[in-house]
TILO-102600 format. One record per residue: x, y, z of N, C-alpha, C, O, CB in turn; residue in three letters. Coordinates in steps of 0.1 Angstrom, whole numbers. Atoms other than C-alpha are relative to their C-alpha. Last residue first. Glycine has a CB too. Layout:
BEGIN
+--------+---------+-------+---------+----------+-------+--------+---------+-------+--------+---------+-------+---------+----------+-------+---------+
: n.east : n.north :  n.up : ca.east : ca.north : ca.up : c.east : c.north :  c.up : o.east : o.north :  o.up : cb.east : cb.north : cb.up : drenvex :
+--------+---------+-------+---------+----------+-------+--------+---------+-------+--------+---------+-------+---------+----------+-------+---------+
:      X :       Y :     Z :       X :        Y :     Z :      X :       Y :     Z :      X :       Y :     Z :       X :        Y :     Z :     Ala :
...
+--------+---------+-------+---------+----------+-------+--------+---------+-------+--------+---------+-------+---------+----------+-------+---------+
//
This chain:
BEGIN
+--------+---------+-------+---------+----------+-------+--------+---------+-------+--------+---------+-------+---------+----------+-------+---------+
: n.east : n.north :  n.up : ca.east : ca.north : ca.up : c.east : c.north :  c.up : o.east : o.north :  o.up : cb.east : cb.north : cb.up : drenvex :
+--------+---------+-------+---------+----------+-------+--------+---------+-------+--------+---------+-------+---------+----------+-------+---------+
:     11 :      -7 :    -6 :     332 :     1154 :  1519 :      4 :      13 :     8 :     -5 :      20 :    13 :      -7 :      -10 :     9 :     Pro :
:     -1 :      -4 :   -12 :     364 :     1139 :  1499 :    -13 :      11 :     4 :    -16 :      21 :    -3 :      14 :        6 :     1 :     Lys :
:      0 :      11 :   -11 :     354 :     1121 :  1472 :      3 :       4 :    10 :      0 :      -4 :    19 :       9 :      -11 :    -2 :     Lys :
:     13 :       4 :    -2 :     348 :     1151 :  1448 :     -1 :     -11 :    10 :    -12 :     -11 :    16 :      -6 :       -3 :   -11 :     Lys :
:      4 :      -9 :    -9 :     383 :     1166 :  1454 :    -16 :      -5 :     3 :    -22 :      -4 :    14 :       2 :       17 :    -7 :     Lys :
:     -6 :       2 :   -13 :     398 :     1134 :  1439 :     -7 :       9 :     8 :    -10 :       4 :    19 :      15 :        3 :     0 :     Val :
:      8 :      13 :    -7 :     375 :     1136 :  1409 :      5 :      -1 :    14 :     -3 :      -3 :    22 :       4 :      -15 :    -7 :     Lys :
:     13 :      -3 :    -1 :     384 :     1172 :  1399 :     -7 :     -11 :    10 :    -15 :      -9 :    19 :      -6 :        1 :   -14 :     Ser :
:      1 :      -7 :   -12 :     421 :     1165 :  1403 :    -15 :       4 :     6 :    -17 :       7 :    18 :       8 :       12 :    -2 :     Ala :
:     -3 :       9 :   -11 :     419 :     1136 :  1379 :      2 :       9 :    15 :      3 :       4 :    26 :      15 :       -9 :    -4 :     Tyr :
:     12 :       9 :    -3 :     399 :     1157 :  1354 :      3 :     -10 :    13 :     -5 :     -14 :    20 :      -2 :      -10 :   -14 :     Leu :
:     12 :      -6 :    -6 :     424 :     1184 :  1358 :    -12 :     -10 :     2 :    -20 :      -9 :    12 :      -4 :       11 :   -10 :     Leu :
:     -3 :      -5 :   -15 :     455 :     1162 :  1354 :    -12 :       8 :     4 :    -14 :       7 :    16 :      13 :        9 :     1 :     Ala :
:      0 :      14 :    -9 :     440 :     1144 :  1325 :      1 :       6 :    13 :     -8 :       5 :    21 :      14 :      -12 :    -3 :     Ala :
:     13 :       3 :    -2 :     432 :     1181 :  1308 :      0 :     -14 :    10 :     -8 :     -14 :    19 :      -8 :       -2 :   -14 :     Val :
:      5 :     -11 :    -6 :     467 :     1191 :  1311 :    -14 :      -4 :     5 :    -17 :      -4 :    17 :      -1 :       12 :   -10 :     Ile :
:     -3 :       4 :   -15 :     480 :     1158 :  1300 :     -4 :      13 :     7 :     -2 :      12 :    19 :      16 :       -4 :     3 :     Ala :
:      7 :      12 :    -4 :     460 :     1160 :  1267 :      3 :      -1 :    16 :     -5 :      -3 :    24 :       5 :      -13 :    -8 :     Ala :
:     14 :      -2 :    -2 :     471 :     1195 :  1261 :     -8 :      -9 :     7 :    -16 :      -6 :    15 :      -6 :        2 :   -11 :     Ser :
:      1 :      -9 :   -12 :     509 :     1189 :  1266 :    -14 :       1 :     3 :    -17 :      -1 :    15 :       5 :       14 :    -3 :     Gly :
:     -2 :       8 :   -12 :     502 :     1159 :  1242 :      1 :       7 :    12 :     -4 :       3 :    22 :      12 :       -9 :    -1 :     Ile :
:     12 :      11 :    -2 :     485 :     1180 :  1216 :      5 :      -7 :    14 :     -3 :      -7 :    24 :       0 :      -13 :   -14 :     Gly :
:     14 :      -9 :    -3 :     511 :     1210 :  1219 :     -9 :     -12 :     4 :    -12 :     -13 :    16 :      -7 :       10 :   -14 :     Val :
:     -2 :      -2 :   -14 :     540 :     1181 :  1214 :     -9 :      10 :     7 :    -11 :       8 :    19 :      15 :        5 :     1 :     Ala :
:      3 :      14 :    -8 :     523 :     1167 :  1183 :      6 :       4 :    17 :      2 :      -2 :    27 :      11 :      -16 :    -8 :     Val :
:     14 :       3 :    -1 :     521 :     1203 :  1170 :     -5 :     -11 :    10 :    -13 :     -11 :    19 :      -4 :       -3 :   -12 :     Gly :
:      4 :     -11 :    -8 :     557 :     1211 :  1176 :    -17 :      -5 :     1 :    -21 :      -8 :    12 :       4 :       17 :    -8 :     Ala :
:     -4 :       3 :   -14 :     568 :     1178 :  1159 :     -6 :      10 :    11 :    -10 :       5 :    22 :      16 :        1 :     1 :     Lys :
:      4 :      11 :    -2 :     547 :     1189 :  1129 :      1 :      -6 :    14 :     -8 :      -9 :    22 :       7 :       -7 :   -10 :     Val :
:     13 :      -5 :    -3 :     559 :     1222 :  1127 :     -8 :     -11 :     6 :    -15 :      -9 :    17 :      -8 :        6 :   -12 :     Leu :
:      1 :      -7 :   -13 :     594 :     1208 :  1130 :    -15 :       6 :     2 :    -18 :       8 :    14 :      12 :       11 :     1 :     Lys :
:     -5 :      10 :   -10 :     588 :     1183 :  1100 :      0 :       7 :    16 :     -5 :       1 :    25 :      15 :       -5 :    -5 :     Thr :
:     12 :       7 :    -1 :     571 :     1211 :  1078 :      3 :     -10 :    13 :     -5 :     -10 :    22 :      -4 :       -7 :   -14 :     Arg :
:      8 :     -11 :    -8 :     602 :     1231 :  1083 :    -12 :      -3 :     3 :    -17 :       1 :    13 :      -3 :       12 :    -7 :     Arg :
:     -6 :       0 :   -14 :     625 :     1202 :  1073 :     -9 :       8 :    10 :    -11 :       7 :    22 :      15 :        5 :     0 :     Glu :
:      4 :      12 :    -9 :     603 :     1194 :  1044 :      4 :       0 :    12 :     -2 :      -8 :    20 :       4 :      -10 :    -5 :     Glu :
:     17 :       1 :    -2 :     602 :     1231 :  1032 :     -4 :     -11 :     6 :    -13 :     -11 :    14 :      -9 :        0 :   -13 :     Asp :
:      3 :     -11 :   -13 :     640 :     1234 :  1035 :    -15 :      -1 :     3 :    -20 :      -1 :    14 :       4 :       17 :    -4 :     Glu :
:     -6 :       6 :   -13 :     643 :     1201 :  1014 :     -1 :       9 :    12 :     -3 :       5 :    24 :      15 :       -4 :    -2 :     Lys :
:     13 :      12 :    -3 :     617 :     1213 :   986 :      8 :      -5 :    14 :      1 :      -7 :    24 :      -3 :      -15 :   -15 :     Gly :
:     10 :      -7 :    -5 :     640 :     1246 :   986 :    -10 :      -9 :     6 :    -16 :      -7 :    17 :      -5 :        8 :   -11 :     Thr :
:     -2 :      -7 :   -12 :     672 :     1228 :   981 :    -12 :       4 :     7 :    -12 :       3 :    19 :       8 :        9 :    -1 :     Thr :
:     -2 :      11 :    -9 :     659 :     1203 :   956 :      2 :       8 :    13 :     -4 :       5 :    24 :      12 :       -9 :    -4 :     Ser :
:     10 :       6 :    -5 :     646 :     1233 :   937 :      0 :      -9 :    11 :     -7 :      -8 :    20 :      -6 :       -5 :   -10 :     Asp :
:      6 :       6 :    10 :     677 :     1253 :   935 :    -12 :      -6 :     5 :    -14 :      -5 :    17 :       8 :       -9 :    -6 :     Thr :
:      4 :      16 :    -6 :     686 :     1282 :   955 :     -5 :      -9 :   -12 :     -9 :      -4 :   -22 :     -14 :        1 :    11 :     Met :
+--------+---------+-------+---------+----------+-------+--------+---------+-------+--------+---------+-------+---------+----------+-------+---------+
//
């Protein structure tokens, strides 16, 4: 393999990992928001 091919493969791998990280972060934020919303709804009902 040439250096340009290795560099391109590394860049593609890094891009995929960043996208996966962003997806996990958004999913985690959505779960936290849903839990907070659910706890607020439960507290209002006596």
